[in-house]
N, C-alpha and C positions, 0 to 999 in steps of 0.2 A: 551289531547292528548300528549302534551309535556312530561306529568307525567308517561304515559305510555311508550313511547319511551325511557327515561330515566331507567323506572324500567327493561325493556328487556335488555338495554346495561349494566346495573349494574348486572343483574342475569349472564348473561353471563360472565362477568369478575371475579365476585365472584365465579361462579361455575366452571371456566375453569382450567384445570390441568395444572401442569408443564409440557411442551412439551419435554419430555425425548428424541425424534427424532432430536431436534434442540439444538444446541450449547446455553448452558446459557450465558446471556450477561453479569453477575456479575462476582464475584471472582472465582465462581466455574468453569467458562468457562477456566480458565488459564490452558495452556498446554493441551488443547483438540485441536486435529488436526481434521481429517474427522470425522464425525459425528458418535459416536459409536454405535453400534446395541445394542437396547434394546426393550423389549417387553412391551407393554401397553394393559390395557383393554379398548375397545372401549365402552363407555356409552352413545354415541350420539355427534353430531357434537357441537364443543366448539370453542371459540375464546379467545385467549388470547392478552392483550396489553401490550407492555413495552417501556421504553424510556431511553437515556442515555443523558446527559449533561456534556460538559468540560469546566472547567473555566481556563485560562491559565493566568499566569503572565511572562513578558518577562522583562529581564533586561541583554541583550546581547550588547556587545562593538563590532563594527566593523571597518575595515581599510583597505587601498590598497595603491598600490605605484603609482597611477595616480597623475601628477603633481599637477593639479588646483583641489582643493577638495571644490570648490563651486559648488553645484548642480544644482544651479539656470543657470549657464553658462556652464556647462560641463555635458553633458548626460551621462559621464561614472565616475562621482563622486558619493559617497555613500550617500543614504538618510539620513539626520540626524535625528536619533532615539533618544528615551528616555525612561527610565524604566516606565511601565504602564502594565495594564491589556489588553490583545488581546481581539479580538470577541469572545464570547463564542459559542461553536457548540453544536448542538441537533439532535439526530436521535428519529424517533418513528418506533416501530416495531408492525406489526400487524400478529400473527400466527393463523391459523385457522385449526383445527383438523378434516378433512372433513369425514374421514371412517377410519376404522381399517388399520393403517400403512400409511395413506396417509395425509401429511401435506403441508399446503400452507404457504408462508412467503413472506411478502411484507414490505419492509424497506423504510423509507422516510426520507432524511436530511431536516430537518426543518429549519436549519440556518447554515452557515458555512463560512469560510473565501473566498472559490472560488466562491459559489453561495449564497449570503444573503438570497435569497427567498428559498421557498421549493420545492426540486426536489425529484422525485421517484428515489432511487438509482436502486431498481430492485425488481423482484419477481419471484418465483420458485416455484414449486411443486415437493415435495419430497416423492418416494415411498420406503417404508421400507417392505412392504408388497404388494402383487398384488391380492386382494381378489376377484376382478371381472375376474379372470382367474383360474377356477379351475383345477389345474394341479398339482400333488404332487411332479413332478421333479422340476417345478419351485417354488414350495414352500421350498423346501430344498435349491434350489439357492439363494434365497432372504432371508435366514437366516444370510447369510454373505455378502449381497449383498444390496448396496443403490443406487437408480437411481434419478438423479435430471433432471428437465427439465425447460428452463425459462431463464431470465436473471438474472445472479449471478457472484459472483466472480469466476475469473478464477482459477482453482485448479492447478496452476504451481509452484513448490516448496512448502516449509513449512513456509517461512519467513512471507507470507500473514496471517497466524494464529496468529502472534504474534505482528502484527502491530495496531497502532491507527487506528480508523475509525470515523472521524468526532467527534460526540460527546461521542464515546466509547473510553477511554483510559485504561480500566480494565485491557486489556490482555497485555499491555505494560510497562514494569519496566522503560521504559525511555521515555522522551518528546517527540522523534520524532521517524520517521521510518527510514529505510535505504536511505542514499545518493541517490542511484538508486532503487526506489520504485516501486517494480514489483505488481501493483495491476490493475486491470480493471474488470469492468462488462461487459460481452457479451453474447448475446442470444445463446443457444445450449444445448446440452444434455451430461451427465456425469454419469459414472458408476463407484463406489467406491467399493472394496472388500476387506474385512479384514477376513482372514481365520487364526485362531491361531497366530496371530501375522504377518504374512504375509499381505502385503498391496498392491494393484494394484488399478490404476486409469486409465481410459481411457475416453477422450473427446473430443469432435468437437464443435467448434462454428462459428459463423460467422466473427470472426476477427476483429470486429469493434464495440467500444463502442456505437457509434450514427450510425445505420446502414444507407446506402446511397443506394438509387436504380439508380442513375444516373450513365451512362455507362463512362467508363475512356476513355478520349481522349488522346491517345498517341501521337498524332501529334503536342501537346503543349509542351513546354520545360519541365514543372514541372512534366510531367508523360512521358517523352521521354523512359525512361527505364523500365517502368511499363510492365507486361505482359499483361494489358489490361483488366483482369479478376479481379472481387471482390472475391478472394479465401478464403475457410476456413481455420482456424487454427485448428492443431491437438495436444493434450495436453496427454502426459502420464507420469505415476509416477510408481515408484516400489521401495519396501522398506520393512522394518522389525520394528516393534515396538511391545516391550514386556515389562512387568514387570518381570525381571529375578528373582530377590529374593525381600522379601517383603521389601527391601531397596533400590534396585537399578533398575531403569528403563532406557533401551536404545532405540533409534530410530535413523534408518540411511535410507534414502530415496535419491532418483536420480531421476530427472524431465526433460522433454523437452517440450519446446513450439515452433512450428515452422508453417508458413505460406509462401506461394509461392508468396504472394503478396495480401496486404488487402486495400491498398489504403490510408487508415487513420488508421492504427493500433495504439493502445495507451497503450501496455502492461507497458511502462515506465511512462506514464503520464496521465493514468485513474482515478486518484483519484479527484472527485468532490467537496471534503470538503478542502484539502489544508494542508499546513505544520503547525506545531505547533512552528516553528521557525518564529517569525513575524519581519517585520521591518528590516530585513537584507539582505545584497547582491542584491540590487537594487536601482533604481534612480526614481526620481518623475517625470521624462521624460514621454511624450506619448509613450504608447506601452509597459511600463515595468509593471511588476505586482507582486503583494505581496503575490501570492496563493501558491508558491512552494519554499518559502526561505530556502535555505541550501540543496535543492535536485538538482539531475543532471539527465536531460532525454537526452539520447543518440540521440534521433531522428531517430530511425530505424523504421519508421512508413508505411514501405511497405512490403519490404522481410524482414523476421526475422526468426533465428532460436537461440534458446537461451536454455542452460542447467544450472541446479542447482543440487548442492548436499549439503544436511543438514545432520547434527548430532546433536542429542539432548540426553544428559545424565543427570541423575537425581539421587542423592544419598542421602538418610537420615542419616546423620551423627549421631543424637541421637535425643531423643524425643524433639520437638520444634526445631530443627535445620536441614536444609536440603541445599544442594549445587546444583545447575543445570548450565549447560553449553549449548550453542546453537550456531553452528558455520554454516556458509555458504560460499559456493565458487560458483561462477557464472561465465560463459562466453557467450557472447552474439556477433552475427555476422549479419549483414544485412546492410540495407540503405534504403533511401527515393526514390521514385518512378523517380525523377531526377538524380540520382547517378549511374553512369556507374561501378563504383567498392563498393564493400562492404567496411564496416567499422566495428571495433572491440570495444567492451566494457567489462572490468571485473569487478568483486567486490568481496572482502573478508570482511567479517564480523565475530567476535565473541563476545559472551557476557559470564559473570560469574555473576550469584546470588545466594545470599545467602537469604534463607527465614527463619525466626525464630518467635517465638510465639507459642501460642496453636493451632491456626488455620492458621499458616503460614501468620499470619498478618501484620508482618514488613518484610522489604528488603532492602537489599544495595547491589549494582551491578555496574558493570563497561562492556563499550562496546567500541571496537576497529573498526572501518570501513573504508575501503579505496576503491577508485574507480580508474580506469585507463581507459581512452577511446580516441578515434581518433576523433578530432574535424574537422568539415567541413571547408574547404579553404573558401566557400563562408560566412559562419558564421565570420571567422575571417577578410575576406576581408570588412566585414562591419562595422567592427571596425576600420579598417584602414581609411574607407570612413568616418567615425566619427571624425577622426584627421582631415581630411580636413575642415569638417565644422567648427571645433574648432580652426583653424589657427589662426583666429582675436582674440582668448584669449592666444595666446602666448604659445598655448601647441605644443610641437616640438615632432617630430617622426622620425626615422631613416628609416622608409618605405616610398615610394613613392605610389601614387595611379596608379593602373594598373592591368593587367591580374593576375601578381604574386605579387601582393601588400604585401600580407601577407599569407604565406603558412600554410597548415593545420598543427596541431601540437597536440601531443598528451595531455590531460588534466589529471592532477592528484589531487584528493580530498582525504584528511583524516580527520577523526573525533574521538576525544577520549571523551567519555560521563561517567560520574560518577553519581551515582543516589542513592537515599534513599526513602523509602515510608512507609505508612501505610494504612492499609484496616481497617478502623475505624469499619465499619461491612462489610458483603460481598458484599453491595450495595454501599458502600462510601470509596472513595480512595482518598488520598492526596499524591504527591511525588515532590520532588525538586532534580535538577539537575545541574550540572556544565559541560559546554561542551565547546569544542575547536576544530575549524573546519578551515583548511587550505587548500588553492590553490596553486598547483604547476604547472609548465610547460608552463605557459602562456607568450607568447613573450612579451619583455619589451616595450609595447607601451600603448597609452592611451586607455585602455580597463579595464572595471570595476573589472574583476577577476584578473588582474596583481597584484600578490603580496597580493591577498586578503587573510583576516582571520577575523573570528569572535570568540568571547568567553565570557564566563559569565555564570550567574544563570538564570533559568526559574523554574517556579514551576506550579503544576495544581491541581485544585480538579475536581474528576469525581463522579458522581453519574449516576448509571445504574441499572435497573432492569426490 
């Protein structure tokens, strides 16, 4: 019986086709954005399995301007870290070719920093054809259209196509994602159109990574300014992507994501795997986390409107040498359900990457990333409260505890990253990076991000198929 089951699974795996409708998870998936339209010959239902694993090494040094640097007695002192390997992360992909032009994707996070146990990332069905509807007009429309339905990555902006996702860091020439990481999986439907280089996306989702059926009680303070509804999120993208000449490709897009109020929106905090910068910018005190080191979540968790512009350019300088750049401009506006006024957050990032070798199997690159955001007064006030609790440790502050103990401020974060890497094969990658990240604008109090900075080397090996 076991032998028969094994034979069936093996036959499915060996006979499976490479699913051209889905983005490859290896090196060939680099610089693939919305899934390109391809035509395949359906020969019957087939299943394809794949996986990714990343193994990072971290040697980052950190510092801040907090007076007492003993983390045992000061909850705003930094964790005492040391160079070492961080927790490896792994993904599992199950792709099923169900009918002509109909594909099902299910992805699992087998292990990660944020969730050590296995979690289902999501699953969606993708229609590149609609063979169950016999209509010539619809067939012509589907030549340029892809439809997705299910729980899937929110297609807001283009940056999420170049990020590391748990065990898969193949698409990312750097160790980490943006400081403000725009990524979440939400239940919804999406339609992508690509006609002669013109790109259009429209989508609607439930606005939440973890859907909640509970009514929103606006009589409690935490929901005081909510509209009381779990509103959908609307996503739109318009752009142009064309191989202008044999040597030059250009892509420019503009995107918007908006919701009137989702209750628990996680567009800037929806990653269930975690950051690749381990053991920096946190304390071992209860309630602190190691999952998202080096990132910044503006906390716009209810109402939110954010726009992003992206420019991607790639030029083949000569045989075996190309240069590409990718630039992001972003502006977000919104707030929590407990906030009367909206706050703003903005981000700028630009990459420059040289790829060389017979199959672009070597690269060197640099990235500059900055964030500026309004920080909640209540978040700042909690830091002032911590000063009171640390008074016994001779930690002084110029602020007194009270209604205006510490006003809201504008947080600034900047990062410079320089990296290099080698695709040993299309399935095996190694990269090393030097990064320097600084925090500015924090009031001079006993607060972990006051004068904070980290810098140093990190490296990663990635296997993906």
